[in-house]
C-alpha positions in Angstrom: -7.7 14.3 -4.4 -4.6 14.5 -2.4 -4.2 11.5 0.0 -3.0 12.5 3.5 -1.7 10.5 6.5 -4.8 11.7 8.4 -7.0 10.1 5.8 -5.2 6.7 5.5 -4.0 6.1 9.1 -7.5 5.1 10.4 -7.7 2.7 7.4 -4.8 0.5 8.6 -6.1 -3.1 8.6 -8.7 -2.3 5.9 -8.8 -4.1 2.5 -8.3 -2.1 -0.7 -9.5 -3.4 -4.0 -7.2 -3.5 -7.0 -8.2 -4.1 -10.6 -5.6 -6.3 -12.4 -5.5 -8.0 -15.7 -6.3 -11.2 -13.8 -9.3 -9.7 -12.1 -10.0 -8.1 -8.7 -7.6 -8.7 -5.8 -7.6 -7.3 -2.3 -4.6 -5.9 -0.4 -4.6 -5.0 3.3 -3.1 -1.7 4.3 -0.6 -2.5 7.0 1.4 0.7 7.4 1.1 4.4 6.6 3.8 6.9 7.4 5.2 10.2 6.4 8.8 10.1 5.2 11.5 12.6 5.9 11.4 15.8 3.8 15.2 16.0 3.4 15.3 19.6 2.3 12.2 19.3 0.1 10.8 22.9 -0.4 7.6 23.7 1.5 5.7 24.0 -1.8 5.8 20.2 -2.1 3.9 17.7 0.0 5.5 15.6 2.7 6.2 12.2 1.1 3.7 9.5 2.2 4.5 5.8 2.2 1.7 3.1 2.2 2.6 -0.5 2.8 0.1 -3.2 1.7 0.1 -7.0 2.3 -1.3 -9.5 -0.2 -1.2 -13.2 -0.9 1.8 -14.8 -2.4 -0.7 -16.8 -4.5 -1.6 -13.6 -6.4 1.7 -11.7 -6.9 1.6 -8.3 -8.6 4.2 -6.8 -10.8 5.1 -3.1 -10.4 2.5 -1.3 -12.4 -0.3 1.3 -12.3 -3.5 -0.1 -10.9 -7.0 1.2 -10.2 -7.2 1.1 -6.4 -10.5 1.5 -4.6 -11.6 2.0 -1.0 -15.0 3.3 0.2 -13.4 6.1 2.3 -11.1 7.3 -0.5 -12.8 6.5 -3.8 -11.1 5.2 -6.9 -7.6 6.2 -8.0 -4.8 5.1 -10.2 -1.7 4.4 -8.0 1.7 3.0 -8.9 2.1 -0.2 -6.8 5.5 -1.8 -6.4 6.6 -5.0 -4.7 8.8 -4.4 -1.6 10.7 -6.5 0.9 9.2 -7.5 4.2 10.5 -5.3 7.1 12.2 -7.8 9.4 12.4 -5.2 12.2 8.6 -5.1 12.2 8.1 -8.9 12.1 6.5 -8.7 8.7 8.5 -11.7 7.4 6.7 -13.9 10.0 3.2 -12.8 9.1 1.0 -15.5 7.4 -1.7 -14.5 4.9 -5.3 -15.3 5.7 -5.4 -17.7 2.8 -2.7 -19.8 4.6 0.1 -18.7 2.3 2.8 -16.2 2.8 2.3 -12.5 2.8 4.0 -10.4 0.1 4.3 -6.7 0.5 3.8 -3.7 -1.8 4.4 0.0 -1.5 2.8 3.1 -2.8 4.7 6.4 -2.4 3.1 9.8 -2.8 5.7 12.6 -3.3 
């Protein structure tokens, strides 16, 4: 299944379940956007960037994880930590558990 912006954009604010070696954790999808093609031939998809927020009490290393959401099913995605985007106020966002939000990215090329 190819993931598209049209599929994930309505899911912003939803929780996604990740299987980790320490058990199940949930990340919230906070952003979804297509990235510039920059001369990429038309036979390739437009790059898609997903940004997730999670709790600093359960940090994740960059790795491949099973990611599940009822609308998308279960997939293996490469999830990587990323910095908060100060221009979007992400550094000020508290996590629902009272801690700090940490951010992760998934890129589809």
